[in-house]
N, C-alpha and C positions, 0 to 999 in steps of 0.2 A: 504494500500500500504506500509506503514511503517512497519507493522508487517511482511509482506512478505519479504521485504528487510532485516529486522533484522534476519529472519530465514535463508535466502538463501545466504547472503553475509558474507565474512570472516571479521576479525577484521580490516584489512588494508582498505578494501573497505568501511566499515562503518565509519572509521575515515575520509577518504577522502570525503565521502558523507556528513558527519557532517560539515566539514570545508566549503564545497561548500555552504551548506545551511546557515551557519553563515554569510559568506561573502555576500551571496545573500540578507539576511536581512539587513546587513549594507548598501549595495548598494541601496536597496529600500528606506531606511531612507534618504540617501543622495539625492536620486531622488526627494523625497517629499520636502525636505528643499530647494534644489537648483533649481529643475525643476519646481515644481508646485508653490512654494511660491516665487521663484525668489530671494532668499536671498543667499548671499555668506557667509556661516558659516564655518570658518576655524578651529573651535574647535570641530567639530562634532565627529571626531574619538577619541578625548580625553575622552569623556564619555564612549565610547565603550571600550577603554583601561582600564578605571577605573573599570568598571564592570568585565572585563575579568581578571584583576589583582586580584581583590577581590575574585573572584571565584577560581582562581588558588591558592591563599594563603590559603583559607579555606580548599581546598581539600588536599594540600600538608602538611601544618603545623598542622591543627586541625583534619585532616582525616574525614571531613564531606562528606556526600553523595552529588553527583552532584546536585540532585533535591533540596536539602536543601540549596545549595549555590545560587540558582537562585534568590530567594527573597532578600537575603542579598546583592548580587551584584547589583540588580536593585535599592535597597535602597541606596547603597553607591554611585552609579552614580547619582541618584536623589538628594541626599544631596549635592554632589559636584556641581551639576548644580545650585541648589538654592544658595549655598554659593558664587560661582563664579558669578552668575547673580546678586545677591544682592550687592556684592562688586564692580562689574563693573559699574553698573548704579546708585547705591545708592537708589534703590527702589525695590519693589517686582518684581520678574522675569516676572510675568504675566502682569504687567502694566509698560512697559518701557516708559521713557519720549521721547525717539527718537530712530531711528534705528542706532545702533552703531556697526553693524556687519561689520568687515573688514574696519573700518574707523579709521584713526589716531585720537588720542586725542588732 
C-alpha cells in the first residue's frame, strides 16, 4: 500500500500523509502511557521533540540521509530519557522507588 501511495501521490500529499502518520504514532504512544497504564506523563512529547530535533539537525547541518538519522534520533531520545530519569529519581529508570509522575517534590 505504501508503494502504491508513493507512486501515485504528489510531493505535497506524501508530506501531509507522512505528518499524519507521525502524529498518529505519537498519539498511540500517549494512549498507551495515559490510557492503558493510567499514568499522567507530562514529559512524553519532550522525547518526541528531542528525536525530531536531532533528526532535523543531522539532515540540515550534516546532510545525512533521513534513514540514517532515525537510529541517531532514537538514541538521542533514549539517552535523554535515561539521563532525565536517573537525575529525577536518583536510581535507574527501570527501577523507580515510587511513582513521581506529575507529582510535586
